[in-house]
N, C-alpha and C positions, 0 to 999 in steps of 0.2 A: 395173464388170463385175458382173453378177448378174441376179437375176430382177426383172422388173417386177411390179407388183401387178396382180391380176385382180379383176374384178367378175363374179360368176356367180350366177344365181338358184338357189334351193334345188332346182329341178327339173333343173339342170345346163345351162341355156342360158347361153352365154358372152355377156356384155354388153360386156366389154372385157378384152383380154389384156395391156393396158399401163397401165391406170389403175384405182385403187381408188375405190369408191363413186361411180361415174359416174351411177347412177340408183338410186332406192330400190326400184323394182319392175320386173319383167321385162316387156319390150314384146312378148314372144311368148306368155306364159301368165299374166301378172299377179301372179305370186308374188314375195315379197320377194327381194332380192338380198343377197349377202354378199361381203365382201372379206377376211374372216379366218375362221379355223377356229372353228366354234361351240363346240368343246370347250376349246381352249387359247388362242385369240386370235391365233395366228400368221397373218401375211399369206398370202393365197392366192398361189401362184406363178403368174405370168403368163409372158410371153415372156422368154427369156433374152437379155440384152443385153450385147454386147461393144462398148465405146466405140470409135468409129472404124471399125467394121465394119458394112456394110450387108448384110443378108441378104434377098435377094429370094425370094419364094415360100415363105418359112418358114411352116409350119403349126403352130398352137397345139393342144396336146392337154391338156385339163384333167386334173389328178390326181384319183384316186378316193379316196385316203387322205391324211391330213395327214402331211407330212414331219417334223413336230415331235413329235406325240403318237401318231401311228399310227392314230387313229380314222378311221372312214369319214366322208366328207363327206355332207351331206344327200342329194345325188343318188345316192350309192352306197347309202346306207341305204334309199332309196326303191326302187331296183332290187331289192335283196334282199327287202324286205318285199312288194313287188308280186309277185315270183316265188313266194314262199311262199303268198300269197293265191290266185294262179292255180292252183298245184298243189293247194291244198285244195278247189278246185272239182271236181276229178276224184274222183268217189265210188268209183272202182275202186282208187285208191291207198290203201294202209294208212297209218296214222299213222306207223308205223315207216319206211316208204318215203319219206314226205314229209319226215321228220326227216333221213334220209340225204341226200336232195336238198338240203334247206335248208342243211345243213352243207357241202355241196360248192360252193354258189354263190359264196362269197367267193374260192375258189381258181380259179373259172372266169373271174373278172373280171380277174385279173392273173396273169402267168406266175410260178409258184413251183415248188419241187420237188414240191409236192402236186398241181399242176395235172393231170398225167397220171392220177393216181388219181381226182381229182374228175371228170375227163372220163369215165373208164371207169364210174364210179358213175352219173353222170348219163345216159350212153348206155344203160346197162342198164335204168334205170327209165323213161327217156324213151320207149322202145319200147312200154312198157305203158300209156302215157297216151293219152287220146282225142285225135283230130286237132285239135279246137278248143283244147285245152291246148297242144299242140305249136306251133300257129300263134301263139297268144298269147305264149308264151315266146319264140318267134323274134322277134316284134315288139318285145318288151321288151329282149331281149338284142342285137339287131342292131347297135346302136352301142356297147354296153357291154363285150362279151366281148373277150378278147384275140384277135388275128387267128388264132393257132394253134388256139385252142379253137373259134372260129366255124367254121373250115374242117372241123374234125373232127366237130362236132355237127350242123352244117347244111351238108353238102356241096353241096346244091342248095337253093335257096329253096323252102320248103315250101308256098308259096302256090299 
C-alpha cells in the first residue's frame, strides 16, 4: 500500500503515474523528465495503490510541492515565474502592485488559509491590468489554480 512513482517533465506533463524514469525526455515538449524532487531527491508521488483493490476511472493529479521538503516542483516554479513575467509586461502596473501579485500567486495554486486573502489581492489588481495580460494569465493558470480560486478569479472564460 502506498504511492507508485511518477515520471513528469519539468513543464508538468505526466509521462507515467505508476513508473519512474520511463523516458528521459517529454514526448509533448521535449524537456527533461524527473522522477524525484530536484531539491531533496524524494520520489515523485504517482497513483496511490492499495493491493487487491482495483480502482477504475481514478484520475491522477500531480503535486505542486514536494511532500518531503516543501519546495515547489519545476512546473510550479515555472507557473510562478511566468506569471510574474506576464505581469511585468503591463506598463500600467507599478512595481509595488506586481510584487503584491507575485506574493499572492503561491496561495492561488493551492487552498490554504491565505487563499481568500490572495484571491482578494489578485482580484483587486487584476481589474487594473490590460486585457492581453488577463488573457495570458488565464491561459497560464487554467490548469494550475485550485478550482475554488479559478471560479472566483475567472467566473467566465475571458476569451
